[in-house]
Every structure is written in structure tokens, then in C-alpha cells.
NUNUPA-738956 format. One record per residue (C-alpha): z negated, x negated, y; residue number from 0. Coordinates in steps of 0.25 Angstrom, whole numbers, plus 5000, padded with zeros to 4 digits. Example, Ala and Ser with C-alpha at 12.3 -4.5 7.8 and 13.67 -1.06 7.14 Angstrom:
<nodes>
+------+------+------+-----+
|   pz |   px |   py | seq |
+------+------+------+-----+
| 4969 | 4951 | 4982 |   0 |
| 4971 | 4945 | 4996 |   1 |
+------+------+------+-----+
</nodes>
This chain:
<nodes>
+------+------+------+-----+
|   pz |   px |   py | seq |
+------+------+------+-----+
| 4995 | 4974 | 4904 |   0 |
| 4996 | 4989 | 4900 |   1 |
| 5003 | 5000 | 4908 |   2 |
| 4988 | 5006 | 4911 |   3 |
| 4983 | 4994 | 4917 |   4 |
| 4998 | 4990 | 4924 |   5 |
| 5000 | 5003 | 4931 |   6 |
| 4988 | 5002 | 4940 |   7 |
| 4992 | 4989 | 4944 |   8 |
| 5006 | 4992 | 4947 |   9 |
| 5005 | 5005 | 4954 |  10 |
| 4998 | 5002 | 4967 |  11 |
| 5010 | 4991 | 4970 |  12 |
| 5020 | 5001 | 4966 |  13 |
| 5015 | 5011 | 4976 |  14 |
| 5015 | 5001 | 4986 |  15 |
| 5030 | 4999 | 4984 |  16 |
| 5031 | 5013 | 4984 |  17 |
| 5025 | 5014 | 4998 |  18 |
| 5035 | 5003 | 5003 |  19 |
| 5045 | 5011 | 4999 |  20 |
| 5040 | 5024 | 5006 |  21 |
| 5037 | 5017 | 5018 |  22 |
| 5051 | 5010 | 5017 |  23 |
| 5057 | 5024 | 5017 |  24 |
| 5048 | 5030 | 5028 |  25 |
| 5054 | 5017 | 5038 |  26 |
| 5067 | 5017 | 5034 |  27 |
| 5069 | 5031 | 5030 |  28 |
| 5060 | 5040 | 5038 |  29 |
| 5056 | 5033 | 5051 |  30 |
| 5068 | 5024 | 5054 |  31 |
| 5081 | 5033 | 5053 |  32 |
| 5084 | 5038 | 5068 |  33 |
| 5088 | 5052 | 5062 |  34 |
| 5075 | 5056 | 5058 |  35 |
| 5070 | 5051 | 5070 |  36 |
| 5079 | 5060 | 5078 |  37 |
| 5076 | 5072 | 5069 |  38 |
| 5061 | 5071 | 5073 |  39 |
| 5066 | 5069 | 5088 |  40 |
| 5069 | 5084 | 5088 |  41 |
| 5060 | 5096 | 5091 |  42 |
| 5063 | 5102 | 5077 |  43 |
| 5058 | 5089 | 5069 |  44 |
| 5057 | 5090 | 5054 |  45 |
| 5044 | 5090 | 5048 |  46 |
| 5043 | 5076 | 5042 |  47 |
| 5045 | 5071 | 5058 |  48 |
| 5030 | 5071 | 5059 |  49 |
| 5028 | 5061 | 5047 |  50 |
| 5039 | 5052 | 5053 |  51 |
| 5031 | 5054 | 5066 |  52 |
| 5018 | 5050 | 5060 |  53 |
| 5024 | 5037 | 5053 |  54 |
| 5030 | 5032 | 5066 |  55 |
| 5017 | 5034 | 5073 |  56 |
| 5011 | 5026 | 5062 |  57 |
| 5019 | 5014 | 5063 |  58 |
| 5020 | 5014 | 5078 |  59 |
| 5005 | 5013 | 5079 |  60 |
| 5003 | 5004 | 5068 |  61 |
| 4996 | 5014 | 5061 |  62 |
| 5003 | 5011 | 5048 |  63 |
| 4998 | 4995 | 5051 |  64 |
| 4984 | 4999 | 5054 |  65 |
| 4981 | 5008 | 5042 |  66 |
| 4987 | 4997 | 5034 |  67 |
| 4978 | 4987 | 5039 |  68 |
| 4966 | 4995 | 5038 |  69 |
| 4968 | 4999 | 5024 |  70 |
| 4969 | 4984 | 5021 |  71 |
| 4956 | 4980 | 5027 |  72 |
| 4950 | 4990 | 5019 |  73 |
| 4957 | 4986 | 5005 |  74 |
| 4951 | 4972 | 5008 |  75 |
| 4937 | 4979 | 5010 |  76 |
| 4939 | 4988 | 4998 |  77 |
| 4943 | 4984 | 4985 |  78 |
| 4950 | 4996 | 4981 |  79 |
| 4965 | 4994 | 4975 |  80 |
| 4970 | 5008 | 4982 |  81 |
| 4965 | 5004 | 4996 |  82 |
| 4972 | 4989 | 4993 |  83 |
| 4986 | 4997 | 4989 |  84 |
| 4984 | 5006 | 5002 |  85 |
| 4985 | 4994 | 5010 |  86 |
| 4997 | 4988 | 5003 |  87 |
| 5004 | 5002 | 5004 |  88 |
| 5000 | 5003 | 5019 |  89 |
| 5004 | 4989 | 5021 |  90 |
| 5018 | 4993 | 5016 |  91 |
| 5019 | 5006 | 5023 |  92 |
| 5014 | 4998 | 5038 |  93 |
| 5024 | 4987 | 5034 |  94 |
| 5036 | 4995 | 5033 |  95 |
| 5033 | 5005 | 5043 |  96 |
| 5033 | 4993 | 5055 |  97 |
| 5018 | 4989 | 5053 |  98 |
| 5022 | 4975 | 5048 |  99 |
| 5010 | 4966 | 5050 | 100 |
| 4999 | 4976 | 5046 | 101 |
| 5008 | 4981 | 5035 | 102 |
| 5010 | 4967 | 5029 | 103 |
| 4994 | 4964 | 5030 | 104 |
| 4991 | 4977 | 5023 | 105 |
| 5002 | 4976 | 5012 | 106 |
| 4998 | 4961 | 5009 | 107 |
| 4983 | 4963 | 5009 | 108 |
| 4984 | 4976 | 5002 | 109 |
| 4993 | 4970 | 4991 | 110 |
| 4984 | 4958 | 4990 | 111 |
| 4972 | 4967 | 4989 | 112 |
| 4977 | 4976 | 4979 | 113 |
| 4982 | 4965 | 4970 | 114 |
| 4967 | 4958 | 4970 | 115 |
| 4961 | 4972 | 4968 | 116 |
| 4971 | 4973 | 4956 | 117 |
| 4968 | 4960 | 4950 | 118 |
| 4953 | 4961 | 4951 | 119 |
| 4954 | 4975 | 4944 | 120 |
| 4963 | 4969 | 4933 | 121 |
| 4953 | 4956 | 4931 | 122 |
| 4940 | 4966 | 4930 | 123 |
| 4946 | 4976 | 4920 | 124 |
| 4938 | 4975 | 4908 | 125 |
| 4946 | 4971 | 4896 | 126 |
| 4954 | 4961 | 4904 | 127 |
| 4961 | 4951 | 4894 | 128 |
| 4955 | 4938 | 4901 | 129 |
| 4942 | 4943 | 4904 | 130 |
| 4931 | 4950 | 4897 | 131 |
| 4927 | 4965 | 4902 | 132 |
| 4912 | 4963 | 4898 | 133 |
| 4911 | 4951 | 4908 | 134 |
| 4905 | 4941 | 4897 | 135 |
| 4912 | 4928 | 4894 | 136 |
| 4918 | 4926 | 4880 | 137 |
| 4920 | 4912 | 4874 | 138 |
| 4933 | 4908 | 4868 | 139 |
| 4932 | 4906 | 4853 | 140 |
+------+------+------+-----+
</nodes>
């Protein structure tokens, strides 16, 4: 497999891992530390307190889980790899940010859907080593 064909297959999975690392940092480095929460309690809170509050409201209302499930249903209805990737990425985010059940379902279905779409794309590419791009059956010599 050439590098030109390998990069589009591996890049979505590496980005899902990057989203996982980012969401872990959001949870353990930005949301949970009590010192950051106390800095936002003051009247002269830093600018990033609004983003922190938005994230806290997102997982308190189960918003990340609902968004992940909606995109997961879309990934099953539409045959677009980027929607399947988004479902898996939102699943990782929801799973890390306290929306366990919806995040786990979205991650599983998104990954399986992305894998299936990548496998189908690899099988239908012209010039595949085990198939013929013109659709004609060739006899063996």
C-alpha cells in the first residue's frame, strides 16, 4: 500500500485519538481542578471562564451525549465517512465528559461505520489488485 493511499485511511483514526487526548485534558486539566473553578467564582473572572461554563452546562444537560447520538443516526443514514468520523469523535468527547452511555454507543457505531465505509471505498477503487476496475470478469490462464 502506498503512502498516498495509507494517509487517508489512517488520518481519521489519528484524529480520533487526538480528540480523545484533547477531551481528557478538558476534563482533568480544565474542568475538574478546584483552583480553576474558584478563579471563575470571583467577580473579575478570566475570559476562559465562559468556555468552561459552556462545557460544564454541556455535560450537565447531557448535551454532548445527545449531539453524539444525533450524529450517529446521521452516520447510519448517510454514507459519508466524515459524518461517521464526527460520530466517533463526538462519542469520545461525550464518553470523556460524563455522558457515558451515549458516548459509548456513538463511539462504537461511529468507528464501525467509518471502518465499513473505508473498506467499501478500498474495494471499489479502480485498479484494485484483486479486482478489475472495468467490471469485466477475466478468466485465469
